[in-house]
Each structure stands twice: as C-alpha cells, then as structure tokens.
C-alpha positions as CSV (number, residue, x, y, z in Angstrom):
1,M,5.0,23.1,10.9
2,H,4.6,18.7,11.9
3,A,4.7,17.6,8.5
4,L,4.5,13.6,8.1
5,D,6.7,12.4,5.8
6,L,8.2,9.3,4.1
7,T,11.6,8.6,2.4
8,T,12.6,4.7,1.2
9,A,16.3,3.7,0.2
10,G,17.4,0.1,-0.7
11,E,17.7,-2.0,-3.6
12,S,15.9,-5.7,-4.1
13,H,18.7,-7.6,-3.9
14,G,20.5,-5.3,-1.9
15,P,21.7,-5.6,1.8
16,G,18.6,-4.4,3.0
17,L,15.6,-1.8,3.1
18,T,15.7,1.5,4.9
19,A,12.5,3.6,6.1
20,I,13.4,7.3,7.5
21,V,9.7,9.0,8.7
22,T,9.9,12.1,10.0
23,G,6.8,13.9,11.4
24,L,5.6,11.5,13.9
25,P,4.9,13.4,17.6
26,A,6.5,12.5,20.2
27,G,4.7,10.2,23.0
28,L,3.4,7.9,20.5
29,T,3.1,4.4,21.5
30,I,4.8,1.7,18.8
31,S,4.0,-1.7,18.9
32,R,6.9,-3.8,16.8
33,G,4.5,-6.3,17.4
34,H,2.0,-4.6,14.7
35,V,5.2,-3.4,12.8
36,D,6.5,-6.7,12.0
37,A,2.8,-8.9,11.2
38,Q,1.8,-6.3,8.7
39,L,5.3,-7.2,7.0
40,A,4.0,-10.8,7.5
41,R,0.8,-10.3,5.7
42,R,2.6,-8.9,3.0
43,Q,4.5,-11.7,2.2
44,G,1.4,-14.0,2.4
45,G,-0.9,-14.7,-0.1
46,H,-1.7,-17.2,-2.8
47,G,0.5,-17.4,-5.7
48,R,3.2,-15.6,-4.3
49,S,7.7,-16.3,-5.4
50,P,10.0,-18.8,-3.4
51,R,11.5,-15.4,-2.7
52,Q,9.0,-15.1,0.3
53,Q,10.2,-18.4,1.7
54,I,13.8,-16.9,2.1
55,E,12.8,-13.6,3.6
56,T,11.2,-13.2,6.9
57,D,10.9,-9.5,7.6
58,V,10.9,-7.8,10.9
59,V,11.8,-4.7,11.6
60,D,14.7,-3.4,13.3
61,I,14.3,0.4,14.7
62,S,17.9,2.2,14.9
63,A,16.4,6.0,15.8
64,G,13.4,7.5,17.1
65,L,12.1,5.2,19.5
66,R,12.9,4.8,22.9
67,H,11.6,2.1,25.2
68,G,8.6,1.7,22.5
69,R,7.9,5.4,22.1
70,T,8.5,7.9,19.5
71,M,10.8,10.8,20.5
72,G,9.3,13.4,18.1
73,S,12.6,13.0,16.2
74,P,13.0,10.8,12.5
75,V,12.1,7.1,12.9
76,A,14.5,4.8,11.3
77,L,13.1,1.3,10.3
78,H,15.6,-1.0,8.5
79,L,14.8,-4.4,6.7
80,T,17.6,-6.8,5.9
81,N,17.5,-8.3,2.4
82,R,18.6,-12.1,3.2
83,D,18.6,-13.0,0.0
84,H,21.5,-10.5,-0.7
85,A,24.1,-12.7,1.4
86,S,23.1,-16.1,0.4
87,A,22.7,-15.4,-3.5
88,W,23.6,-11.8,-4.3
89,N,26.7,-10.1,-2.2
90,A,28.9,-9.9,-4.7
91,A,26.6,-9.0,-7.5
92,M,25.2,-6.1,-5.3
93,D,28.0,-5.2,-3.5
94,P,27.9,-1.0,-2.6
95,W,31.6,-1.1,-2.9
96,P,33.6,-2.1,-6.1
97,N,35.1,-5.4,-6.1
98,D,36.7,-8.1,-8.3
99,A,34.4,-10.9,-7.2
100,L,32.0,-13.2,-9.6
101,Q,29.2,-14.6,-8.6
102,G,30.3,-17.4,-11.4
103,N,26.4,-17.3,-12.7
104,W,24.4,-15.1,-14.6
105,R,24.1,-12.8,-12.0
106,D,27.6,-11.5,-13.1
107,N,26.1,-10.0,-16.8
108,P,24.3,-7.2,-17.5
109,I,21.4,-6.9,-18.7
110,Q,20.4,-5.3,-22.4
111,V,17.1,-6.7,-22.4
112,P,13.9,-4.5,-21.5
113,R,10.8,-6.3,-20.1
114,P,7.5,-4.5,-21.5
115,G,5.7,-3.5,-18.6
116,H,8.5,-2.4,-16.4
117,A,10.4,0.4,-15.7
118,D,13.4,-1.2,-17.3
119,L,13.5,1.1,-20.8
120,G,12.1,4.3,-19.4
121,G,15.0,4.0,-16.6
122,I,17.9,3.2,-18.6
123,A,16.9,6.2,-21.1
124,R,16.7,8.5,-17.6
125,H,19.4,7.4,-16.2
126,A,22.1,6.2,-18.6
127,F,23.1,2.7,-17.2
128,D,25.4,1.7,-19.9
129,E,28.4,-0.1,-18.2
130,D,25.6,-1.8,-16.2
131,G,23.0,-2.6,-18.0
132,L,19.5,-2.7,-16.6
133,R,20.4,-4.4,-13.2
134,P,20.1,-0.6,-11.0
135,V,16.8,0.3,-12.7
136,L,15.0,-3.3,-11.8
137,E,16.6,-3.4,-8.5
138,R,15.1,-0.4,-7.3
139,A,12.4,-0.2,-9.5
140,S,11.6,-3.7,-7.7
141,A,8.6,-4.2,-5.6
142,R,10.5,-5.1,-2.5
143,E,10.8,-1.9,-2.0
144,T,7.4,-2.0,-0.7
145,A,8.2,-4.2,2.6
146,A,9.3,-0.6,3.4
147,R,6.5,1.6,3.3
148,V,4.6,-0.8,4.5
149,A,6.9,-0.7,7.9
150,A,6.3,2.9,7.5
151,G,2.9,2.6,7.4
152,A,2.2,0.5,10.2
153,L,3.8,2.9,12.1
154,A,0.7,5.5,10.4
155,Q,-1.7,2.8,11.2
156,Q,-1.1,3.0,15.0
157,L,-1.3,6.8,15.0
158,L,-4.4,6.9,13.4
159,A,-5.8,4.3,15.8
160,T,-5.1,6.5,18.7
161,L,-7.2,9.1,17.2
162,G,-10.2,6.1,16.7
163,I,-9.4,5.6,12.6
164,R,-9.0,2.5,11.0
165,V,-7.6,1.7,7.9
166,R,-8.2,-1.8,6.4
167,G,-7.9,-3.8,2.7
168,F,-8.9,-6.5,1.1
169,V,-9.5,-8.2,-2.3
170,R,-12.6,-8.0,-4.3
171,A,-11.5,-9.8,-7.5
172,T,-8.2,-11.8,-8.8
173,G,-8.7,-13.0,-12.6
174,A,-12.7,-13.5,-13.8
175,A,-13.5,-14.2,-10.0
176,G,-14.5,-11.7,-8.0
177,T,-17.0,-10.6,-4.9
178,D,-19.7,-7.4,-5.5
179,A,-20.6,-7.9,-1.9
180,P,-21.5,-4.8,-0.2
181,T,-18.2,-2.8,1.8
182,P,-17.9,-5.0,5.2
183,G,-18.8,-3.2,8.2
184,E,-15.9,-2.0,10.6
185,H,-17.1,-4.4,13.1
186,D,-18.0,-7.4,10.6
187,S,-16.7,-10.9,11.1
188,C,-15.3,-11.1,7.9
189,W,-12.0,-9.1,9.1
190,D,-11.2,-12.3,12.0
191,R,-11.1,-14.2,9.1
192,I,-9.5,-12.5,6.3
193,D,-5.7,-13.6,7.5
194,A,-6.7,-17.3,7.0
195,T,-7.8,-17.1,3.6
196,A,-5.7,-17.4,0.6
197,L,-6.1,-14.2,-1.3
198,R,-7.1,-12.0,1.5
199,T,-10.8,-11.6,0.5
200,I,-14.3,-11.7,2.5
201,D,-15.7,-15.0,1.9
202,A,-15.2,-18.6,1.2
203,D,-16.4,-19.2,-2.2
204,T,-15.1,-16.2,-3.7
205,D,-11.5,-17.3,-2.0
206,A,-11.8,-20.9,-3.6
207,R,-12.7,-19.3,-6.8
208,M,-9.7,-16.5,-6.7
209,V,-7.2,-19.7,-6.1
210,A,-8.5,-21.5,-8.7
211,E,-7.8,-18.9,-11.2
212,V,-4.2,-18.1,-9.8
213,D,-3.5,-22.2,-10.3
214,A,-4.5,-21.8,-14.2
215,A,-2.3,-18.5,-14.9
216,R,0.7,-20.3,-13.2
217,A,-0.6,-23.6,-15.1
218,D,0.1,-21.3,-18.5
219,K,2.8,-19.5,-16.9
220,D,1.0,-16.7,-16.9
221,T,0.1,-13.9,-14.0
222,L,-2.9,-12.3,-12.5
223,G,-3.7,-8.8,-11.2
224,G,-6.8,-8.0,-9.5
225,I,-8.9,-5.5,-7.7
226,V,-8.0,-4.0,-4.0
227,E,-11.0,-2.1,-2.0
228,V,-8.9,-0.2,1.1
229,V,-11.9,1.1,3.5
230,A,-11.2,3.6,6.2
231,W,-13.2,4.3,9.0
232,G,-13.6,7.1,11.9
233,L,-12.7,10.3,9.5
234,P,-14.9,13.2,11.1
235,P,-16.5,15.5,8.0
236,G,-13.8,17.9,6.8
237,I,-10.4,15.9,6.2
238,G,-8.6,17.0,3.7
239,G,-9.6,20.5,1.9
240,Y,-10.6,22.2,-1.4
241,V,-9.1,25.9,-1.3
242,T,-6.1,24.2,-3.0
243,N,-5.8,21.7,-5.6
244,A,-3.1,20.0,-3.1
245,E,-5.5,19.7,-0.4
246,R,-7.9,17.4,-2.4
247,L,-7.8,14.3,-0.2
248,D,-9.2,12.4,-3.1
249,G,-6.2,13.5,-5.2
250,R,-3.9,12.9,-2.8
251,L,-5.4,9.1,-2.1
252,A,-5.4,8.5,-5.4
253,R,-1.6,9.2,-5.8
254,A,-0.8,7.3,-3.3
255,A,-2.6,4.2,-4.9
256,L,-0.6,4.6,-7.9
257,S,2.4,5.1,-6.4
258,V,2.3,1.6,-5.2
259,H,4.3,-0.5,-7.8
260,A,1.8,-2.2,-10.6
261,M,-1.1,-0.1,-9.7
262,K,-3.0,1.1,-12.7
263,S,-6.6,2.6,-12.0
264,V,-8.1,4.5,-8.6
265,S,-11.9,4.9,-7.7
266,I,-13.5,6.7,-5.4
267,G,-16.2,4.8,-3.7
268,D,-18.6,3.9,-7.2
269,G,-16.6,6.5,-9.0
270,A,-16.0,4.0,-11.6
271,D,-19.3,3.7,-12.4
272,T,-20.8,7.2,-11.5
273,G,-19.8,8.5,-15.3
274,T,-22.6,6.3,-16.6
275,M,-25.3,7.6,-14.1
276,R,-27.9,10.3,-13.6
277,G,-27.2,12.6,-11.0
278,S,-30.3,11.5,-8.9
279,A,-29.1,8.1,-9.0
280,A,-24.8,9.1,-7.8
281,H,-25.1,11.6,-5.4
282,D,-26.1,10.2,-1.7
283,E,-28.9,12.2,-0.2
284,M,-28.6,13.6,3.5
285,F,-30.9,12.6,6.3
286,P,-31.2,13.6,9.9
287,A,-28.7,11.5,11.6
288,T,-29.7,8.6,14.2
289,E,-28.1,7.7,16.9
290,D,-26.7,4.2,15.3
291,D,-25.9,6.4,11.8
292,D,-24.1,9.5,12.6
293,Q,-21.7,10.9,10.2
294,G,-21.4,14.4,12.0
295,M,-22.8,17.6,11.1
296,G,-26.2,15.9,12.0
297,I,-26.8,14.2,9.2
298,T,-26.7,10.8,7.5
299,R,-26.7,9.3,4.6
300,R,-28.4,5.6,3.4
301,T,-25.8,5.6,0.2
302,N,-21.8,5.8,0.3
303,C,-21.6,6.1,-3.8
304,A,-19.0,9.5,-2.9
305,G,-17.3,6.8,-1.0
306,G,-16.8,9.3,1.9
307,V,-14.8,11.8,-0.3
308,E,-16.8,15.1,-1.4
309,G,-15.0,18.4,-3.0
310,G,-12.1,17.2,-1.8
311,M,-12.9,16.7,2.2
312,T,-14.6,13.7,3.9
313,N,-17.9,13.7,4.5
314,G,-18.5,11.6,7.6
315,A,-18.8,8.0,5.7
316,P,-16.4,5.7,5.4
317,V,-13.5,6.6,2.9
318,V,-13.9,4.1,0.2
319,V,-11.1,3.4,-2.1
320,R,-10.8,0.6,-4.9
321,I,-7.6,0.2,-6.8
322,S,-7.3,-2.5,-9.9
323,M,-3.4,-4.2,-10.2
324,K,-2.4,-5.0,-13.9
325,P,-0.8,-8.7,-14.3
326,L,2.4,-9.2,-13.1
327,P,4.7,-8.4,-16.3
328,T,7.8,-11.0,-15.5
329,L,6.0,-14.0,-16.9
330,M,8.0,-17.6,-16.9
331,R,6.9,-17.4,-21.0
332,P,8.8,-14.3,-21.8
333,L,7.1,-11.6,-23.5
334,A,8.6,-10.3,-26.9
335,T,11.5,-7.2,-26.5
336,V,14.4,-5.7,-28.4
337,D,18.0,-6.3,-27.1
338,L,19.2,-2.8,-26.7
339,A,22.9,-3.7,-27.1
340,T,22.4,-5.3,-30.6
341,G,18.8,-3.9,-31.6
342,E,17.7,-7.2,-32.7
343,A,14.8,-8.8,-31.6
344,A,14.8,-10.5,-28.0
345,T,12.7,-12.6,-25.4
346,A,12.6,-10.6,-22.2
347,H,14.6,-11.7,-19.1
348,A,13.0,-13.3,-16.6
349,E,13.7,-13.8,-12.9
350,R,11.8,-15.0,-9.8
351,S,8.5,-13.9,-9.9
352,D,4.7,-14.2,-8.5
353,T,2.2,-15.5,-10.6
354,C,-0.3,-12.9,-8.2
355,A,0.4,-10.9,-5.7
356,I,-2.7,-9.3,-5.3
357,A,-2.9,-10.5,-1.2
358,A,0.8,-8.6,-1.0
359,A,-1.0,-5.3,-3.0
360,A,-3.8,-5.3,-0.5
361,I,-1.3,-4.8,2.5
362,A,0.9,-2.5,0.6
363,L,-2.2,-0.6,-0.2
364,E,-3.8,-0.7,3.5
365,C,-0.7,0.8,4.5
366,A,0.2,3.5,1.7
367,M,-4.0,4.9,2.3
368,A,-3.0,4.7,6.1
369,F,0.3,6.7,5.9
370,E,-1.9,9.3,3.4
371,L,-4.5,9.7,5.8
372,A,-2.3,10.4,8.9
373,T,-0.2,13.4,6.7
374,V,-3.3,15.3,6.2
375,V,-4.5,14.7,9.5
376,R,-1.1,15.7,10.9
377,E,-1.6,18.3,9.0
378,Q,-4.3,19.6,10.0
379,F,-4.3,18.7,13.7
380,G,-0.3,19.8,14.7
381,G,1.7,20.2,17.6
382,P,4.8,18.3,18.9
383,A,3.5,16.2,21.2
384,I,0.7,13.0,20.6
385,G,-1.2,15.0,23.3
386,D,-1.3,17.7,21.5
387,V,-2.6,16.2,18.4
388,L,-5.2,14.0,20.6
389,D,-6.6,18.0,21.7
390,A,-7.0,19.4,18.6
391,F,-8.3,16.4,17.0
392,D,-10.9,15.8,19.8
393,A,-11.4,19.4,19.7
394,Y,-12.6,19.3,16.0
395,R,-14.7,15.8,16.4
396,T,-16.6,17.9,19.1
397,R,-17.4,21.1,16.6
398,V,-18.4,18.9,14.0
399,R,-20.5,16.7,16.4
400,F,-18.8,13.9,15.1
401,P,-19.2,10.6,17.6
402,V,-16.6,10.1,19.7
403,R,-14.3,7.2,18.9
404,P,-12.5,5.5,21.5
405,A,-8.6,4.6,20.6
406,I,-8.4,1.3,18.4
407,Q,-6.5,-1.7,19.5
408,L,-4.5,-3.1,16.6
409,A,-4.5,-7.0,16.3
C-alpha cells in the first residue's frame, strides 16, 4: 500500500516546526524553490502581524530526499522559528530550566479567549500548572506553515500528472467579487502575487484593503472567503462505494482542518439548497475539441464544482471556504478567569487584522495534499514511473484529454 500521509509537530513559539510526509513515490523531482515560494506567499498579504517580519520561512529537508529526488522513504521537513531564539528561548525551552524571561511570558495564562481552542484544550488536557500556554502554542495557525511546506510537495506530485491547484480570495469583510471562476490560463493568475490580498482583480483588491484598514482602525479583525480550483482531474477520482472514499467529504474535512475555517461549499453548493433541480444540475452534451471533460461529454455549467456522487466528473473542482474573523482582538473580548471564576477580558498577543491572503495559500496546499492522497490511493506504485503509467492508462480508458506535466513557477 502506498498511502500519502502527513504528520506535523511543533509549537508557535517553540524551536521550530516539523512535517513528516510518507508515501511519496521514489524518483519524484522536488524543487526547493517552489516550497520556499509557497512559504513566502503564506507570509504575505495586507493585514498581517509584525511576526511575519521576524519569520522568514525556508525549508530544510533532512530525510527522504537525495540530490533533489525523493527516495521513497519518509520526507522530513523543518522550519526554524526565529522568534523562539529572539524572544521565547526560556519560556518555550523543551527542557526544564530555572531561567525567566523577565516579562509577561513567565506567567501562566488562566483566561481563555473566545473563539480559540483555549477552553476546550485546557479541559481536555488538564494543563493546570502551565495554564493555557500549551494549548495556544499548538493550536496556533503558525502550524499551517508546516502544512504549506508539505502541500508544496504534493503540488509537485500533482503537477507531474498534469494537475494544477490554485487558490484566490473572493471576499474580505463587505468587499468581494462575483466574477466567474477564472480559467486555468487566465491572465489574472500572473498578477495575483502582486495584489495585496491575493484576489483576481485590482478594483476588488483595493476595496478589500480599505475593509482591512477600517477594521484595524477599530482594533477589530476580518475573515473572508477563499476559492480553490483544481484542473486536470479525470472523471472517477474519489469513490461512492464507502463514505470514506467520497471526495467531497474528504475535501471538506481537509478544508475545515485549517485553522479558522468555518464552512465549505463545493461548487455552487451554498446556493443550490434554494434552487430547483432543473437549474442546479449540470447537463451533459457531446464533447467538443476545445472542451472535453472525458467519457465523450462536456458541460456548459459547473454548479457541482466538478464533484458528483463523491467523485470527480471531469470538470474543474471548485471549493469555496469561509474563514471566520480572527478571534484575537486588540480590543479584547469578555471572558472568565479560570483561576478565580470572575469576569475578565481575554489575553491578547500579536495578531493579524486579516490573514485571508495567507489562508488562500494554506487552503491551496491543503486541497493539493488531499487530492494527491486520493490520486496516490488510486494510482499506487513505489516509483514515480509506476504512478505515471497507471494514471496515463486510466486517463486513456476514460478518454480524458492528455495534459503535459506542469512547470510550477
């Protein structure tokens, strides 16, 4: 069995983050530049906290790779937390010590923050002496950096098969765009990294920036909506025989496992509950030379978001995810002191005003990793050549157009 799997370790202010990826086929060429580029994109975006000026994430791979190619063994990736050495070396030392930071970092936190994992975490793990520090350190969205690094490896496996995954921001606060999902080769993708909030047009970007600036002035926060699109998946990826195989469920779980994500819609799923069936389903027509989605058919709409019955249908897979406003506010919310039982205000550390641009990268990588996991299950083999042969044979059988390997920027 050649199952793709990911385990991450590390705390927000600990020495660093580690990701272990198992199940990559041997012989896959890995670009360190692509991994580092995805990490840099995750740190960007208007509204981020000052910490992004401290951490300059670059990947260090200590196992599973030789001369830029996978060896079939687990790949170990490490990201150093530079903030640890500069400000947290005593408070987050892995080993017992008597050193003190001489500031607020020495004090246990007994005041849970609304919207965080604090209350449930301390209830579950009984961190009485240490307070909430162990919870907020591991529950922090800093962990997504490790998942982005792992997702960048998955993107490279998918790219070898001609599958591309991209994400962008649809809305932040009251500003957003109703533009159709961009095509794979639309020019907006060439400009997206230059936008402030990783969106697809300049007017929307400017309105989003104004929303973030207004929230910051009010010491408040914003969330938003991210759309992730995958091209190049032939029909029949996923499954209907068991619940565990259903691709829509798997993508939803992958999306909601990313910090602060609260809802998922596949295609137009958020709207189809109020529609009639005649308008909600994508009719099939004989394929044309320019629009062949496999099995000799094409569709003129994509309400299903490329997924029907738990499987791809040959159309682009479209997933929209909503992110809640970040719960750490510079205008703290009401809570209760667990030590005294009295009313209190929430503890506040550095926080982003808006991290939706970073979320687009985290979600893009999360979707890529889940899709790569499904592909790996269906097209196994210990070497990349085995995977390519199996995928090409399947693509031929379902008459899905041949796509060359993608060169990732």
